[in-house]
C-alpha positions as CSV (number, residue, x, y, z in Angstrom):
1,M,-8.6,7.0,-10.0
2,I,-9.3,3.4,-9.1
3,E,-12.8,1.8,-9.3
4,L,-13.7,-1.8,-8.6
5,V,-17.2,-2.9,-9.8
6,G,-18.6,-6.3,-8.7
7,V,-15.2,-7.9,-8.3
8,E,-15.3,-11.6,-7.4
9,K,-12.4,-13.9,-6.8
10,N,-12.3,-17.6,-5.8
11,L,-9.0,-19.0,-4.5
12,G,-8.6,-22.7,-3.8
13,G,-12.3,-23.2,-3.6
14,Q,-12.7,-20.3,-1.1
15,Q,-14.8,-17.3,-2.3
16,V,-12.5,-14.4,-1.1
17,L,-14.1,-11.5,-2.9
18,R,-17.9,-11.6,-3.3
19,G,-18.7,-8.6,-5.4
20,V,-16.5,-5.7,-4.2
21,D,-17.6,-2.2,-5.2
22,L,-15.0,0.4,-4.3
23,S,-14.0,3.8,-5.6
24,I,-10.6,5.2,-4.6
25,P,-10.5,9.0,-4.8
26,A,-7.6,10.5,-6.7
27,G,-4.9,12.3,-4.7
28,K,-6.0,11.0,-1.4
29,L,-4.9,8.3,1.1
30,T,-7.4,5.5,1.5
31,T,-6.9,2.7,4.0
32,I,-8.5,-0.7,3.8
33,I,-9.1,-2.5,7.0
34,G,-10.6,-5.9,7.9
35,R,-9.9,-9.2,9.7
36,S,-6.8,-11.2,8.8
37,G,-7.5,-13.4,5.8
38,S,-10.4,-11.2,4.7
39,G,-8.8,-10.6,1.3
40,K,-7.3,-7.1,1.7
41,S,-4.0,-8.0,0.0
42,V,-5.9,-9.9,-2.7
43,L,-7.8,-6.7,-3.4
44,L,-4.6,-4.7,-3.8
45,K,-3.2,-7.3,-6.3
46,H,-6.3,-6.8,-8.4
47,M,-5.8,-3.1,-8.5
48,I,-2.3,-3.5,-10.0
49,G,-3.2,-6.4,-12.3
50,L,-1.2,-9.1,-10.4
51,M,-4.5,-11.0,-10.1
52,Q,-7.5,-11.0,-12.4
53,P,-11.1,-11.2,-11.2
54,D,-13.4,-14.1,-12.0
55,R,-16.1,-11.5,-12.5
56,G,-16.3,-7.7,-12.4
57,E,-14.3,-4.7,-13.6
58,V,-11.1,-3.0,-12.3
59,R,-10.9,0.5,-13.8
60,I,-7.8,2.6,-13.7
61,D,-8.5,6.1,-14.9
62,G,-11.6,4.7,-16.6
63,T,-9.8,1.8,-18.3
64,D,-10.9,-1.7,-17.4
65,I,-7.7,-3.8,-16.8
66,A,-9.6,-6.9,-15.4
67,H,-8.5,-9.1,-18.3
68,M,-5.8,-7.0,-19.8
69,K,-2.4,-8.7,-20.4
70,G,1.0,-8.1,-21.9
71,Q,2.2,-4.6,-23.1
72,A,-1.2,-3.0,-22.6
73,L,-1.2,-4.0,-18.9
74,N,2.4,-2.9,-18.5
75,E,1.5,0.5,-19.8
76,V,-1.1,0.9,-17.1
77,R,1.2,-0.4,-14.4
78,K,3.6,2.5,-15.1
79,K,1.2,4.6,-13.1
80,F,1.8,2.3,-10.0
81,A,4.4,1.6,-7.4
82,M,4.0,-0.8,-4.5
83,L,5.5,-1.1,-1.1
84,F,5.3,-4.6,0.3
85,Q,5.3,-5.8,3.9
86,S,9.0,-6.8,3.8
87,A,10.0,-3.9,1.5
88,A,11.2,-6.6,-1.0
89,L,14.7,-5.2,-1.3
90,F,17.4,-7.2,-3.2
91,D,19.8,-8.5,-0.5
92,S,22.8,-8.5,-2.9
93,M,22.4,-4.8,-3.8
94,T,23.2,-1.7,-1.9
95,V,20.4,0.6,-0.8
96,F,21.5,3.0,-3.6
97,D,21.3,0.2,-6.2
98,N,17.9,-1.0,-4.9
99,V,16.4,2.5,-5.3
100,A,18.2,3.0,-8.7
101,F,17.0,-0.4,-10.0
102,P,13.7,0.7,-11.7
103,L,15.4,3.8,-13.2
104,R,18.0,1.6,-14.8
105,E,15.8,-1.3,-15.8
106,K,12.6,0.5,-16.8
107,L,13.7,3.9,-18.0
108,R,17.3,3.0,-19.0
109,L,18.7,6.0,-17.2
110,K,22.4,6.2,-16.3
111,G,25.1,8.1,-14.5
112,E,24.4,11.5,-12.9
113,T,20.7,11.4,-13.7
114,V,20.3,8.2,-11.7
115,A,22.5,9.4,-8.9
116,R,20.7,12.7,-8.5
117,R,17.2,11.1,-8.3
118,V,18.3,8.4,-6.0
119,E,20.1,10.6,-3.5
120,E,17.1,13.0,-3.6
121,K,14.7,10.3,-2.6
122,L,17.0,8.8,0.0
123,E,17.2,12.2,1.6
124,Q,13.4,12.7,1.5
125,V,12.8,9.4,3.4
126,G,15.5,10.1,6.0
127,L,18.3,7.9,4.6
128,K,20.8,10.5,3.4
129,G,24.3,9.0,3.3
130,M,23.0,5.4,3.7
131,G,23.1,4.4,0.0
132,H,26.3,2.4,0.4
133,K,24.8,0.0,3.0
134,F,23.2,-3.4,2.3
135,P,19.7,-4.3,3.4
136,A,21.0,-6.7,6.1
137,E,22.8,-3.7,7.7
138,L,19.5,-1.8,8.1
139,S,16.9,-1.9,10.9
140,G,13.4,-2.9,10.0
141,G,12.2,0.7,9.8
142,M,15.1,1.7,7.6
143,R,14.4,-1.1,5.2
144,K,10.8,0.2,4.9
145,R,12.1,3.7,4.2
146,A,14.4,2.3,1.5
147,G,11.4,0.5,0.0
148,L,9.5,3.8,0.0
149,A,12.3,5.6,-1.7
150,R,12.3,3.0,-4.4
151,A,8.6,3.4,-4.8
152,L,8.9,7.2,-5.0
153,V,11.8,7.3,-7.4
154,M,9.6,6.6,-10.5
155,E,7.3,9.4,-9.5
156,P,4.2,7.2,-9.7
157,E,0.6,8.4,-9.8
158,I,-0.5,5.6,-7.4
159,I,1.3,3.8,-4.6
160,L,-0.1,0.7,-2.9
161,F,1.0,-0.1,0.6
162,D,0.5,-3.6,1.8
163,E,0.8,-3.4,5.6
164,P,3.8,-1.2,5.5
165,T,4.4,-1.2,9.3
166,T,4.3,-5.0,9.9
167,G,6.9,-6.1,12.3
168,L,7.7,-2.6,13.6
169,D,7.4,-1.4,17.2
170,P,4.7,1.3,17.8
171,L,7.1,4.3,17.7
172,M,8.7,3.1,14.4
173,A,5.3,2.3,13.0
174,K,4.2,5.8,13.7
175,S,7.3,7.3,12.1
176,I,6.6,5.3,8.9
177,H,2.9,6.3,8.9
178,D,4.0,10.0,9.3
179,L,6.5,9.6,6.5
180,I,3.9,8.1,4.2
181,L,1.5,10.9,5.0
182,D,4.1,13.5,4.5
183,M,5.2,12.1,1.1
184,Q,1.6,11.7,0.0
185,R,0.8,15.3,0.8
186,Q,4.1,16.5,-0.8
187,F,3.8,14.7,-4.1
188,G,0.0,14.3,-4.3
189,F,-0.1,10.6,-5.4
190,T,-3.1,8.4,-4.9
191,A,-2.3,6.1,-1.9
192,V,-4.1,2.9,-1.0
193,M,-2.9,1.2,2.2
194,V,-3.9,-2.1,3.8
195,S,-3.3,-1.9,7.5
196,H,-4.1,-3.4,10.9
197,E,-2.9,-0.3,12.8
198,I,-6.1,0.8,14.5
199,P,-6.7,3.5,15.7
200,E,-3.6,5.1,14.3
201,I,-4.8,4.9,10.7
202,F,-7.7,7.2,11.4
203,G,-5.2,10.0,12.0
204,I,-3.5,9.7,8.7
205,S,-6.1,8.5,6.2
206,D,-8.5,10.6,4.2
207,Y,-10.8,7.7,3.7
208,V,-11.2,4.3,5.4
209,A,-12.9,1.2,3.9
210,M,-13.7,-2.0,5.7
211,L,-13.6,-5.3,3.8
212,K,-16.0,-7.8,5.4
213,D,-17.4,-11.1,4.1
214,G,-15.9,-10.4,0.7
215,R,-17.5,-7.0,0.3
216,I,-16.9,-3.4,1.3
217,A,-19.1,-3.1,4.4
218,E,-18.5,0.6,4.8
219,M,-16.4,3.4,3.3
220,A,-16.2,7.0,4.7
221,T,-13.9,9.8,5.6
222,S,-11.9,8.9,8.7
223,S,-13.9,11.3,10.9
224,E,-17.2,9.8,9.7
225,F,-16.0,6.2,9.8
226,V,-15.3,6.2,13.5
227,K,-18.9,7.4,14.1
228,T,-20.4,4.4,12.3
229,T,-23.6,2.9,13.8
230,D,-22.8,-0.6,12.5
231,E,-22.3,-2.6,15.7
232,E,-20.0,-5.2,14.1
233,I,-17.7,-2.5,12.7
234,R,-17.7,-0.7,16.0
235,E,-16.7,-3.9,17.8
236,F,-14.0,-4.6,15.3
237,I,-12.5,-1.1,15.7
238,F,-12.6,-1.5,19.5
239,V,-11.1,-5.0,19.6
240,A,-8.4,-4.2,17.0
241,G,-7.4,-1.1,18.9
242,T,-7.2,-3.1,22.1
243,V,-5.1,-5.8,20.4
244,M,-2.6,-3.2,19.1
245,A,-2.5,-1.4,22.4
246,K,-1.5,-4.6,24.1
247,G,1.2,-5.4,21.5
248,L,-0.5,-8.7,20.5
249,P,0.0,-10.1,17.0
250,T,-2.5,-8.9,14.4
251,A,-3.4,-12.5,13.7
252,S,-5.4,-12.2,16.8
253,L,-7.9,-10.0,14.9
């Protein structure tokens, strides 16, 4: 579904990506881990065409979008939705209107068609009857759920999750992870998630990839990844798990 070949990116004189080779399986949930500042979010932005590589290819269903622009890129982006750390909701709109926004703006849908699809997605993410509220009236976890509903409403083939549980307590983070897994299994979209939530992500991910020194150091199924013999990766998993268990900020990683 998504393939990066030799992707390099320099930002402000810093070589963030140094030749990333990564294949994301279709219909599966793949999580990318790594130290803070290692370029995980930069990698996601390349997948959706928000950034273009200095070198290399970014293939979506076999089509290289690395230097694609304009309408051609927009056509490819129709396959995607993205859930940002903050959920990126419009504060001046109700939850209903936030979720309805892409249906109205991109598909030009109206009336009952919009209402039916929005209410359906709100119910699926556990926000039934909450459409009249504004983002400021929601808890952090509820805002994430609203953001997920907006991502799902366009029925995308691919959803990118950029640290979707940032700022949530452990129980709420688990509920969001469980919801993402449930939605992915139910609708079968390809999911790519950036996360610091170790070891929790091994319980929900089909595959895990680690970005280290600008390259993919290892990628494997969750069950195989935790058996890695790479001492640096084993240490990272142990330290990251300890940090999360103690409730310390992920910037400590």
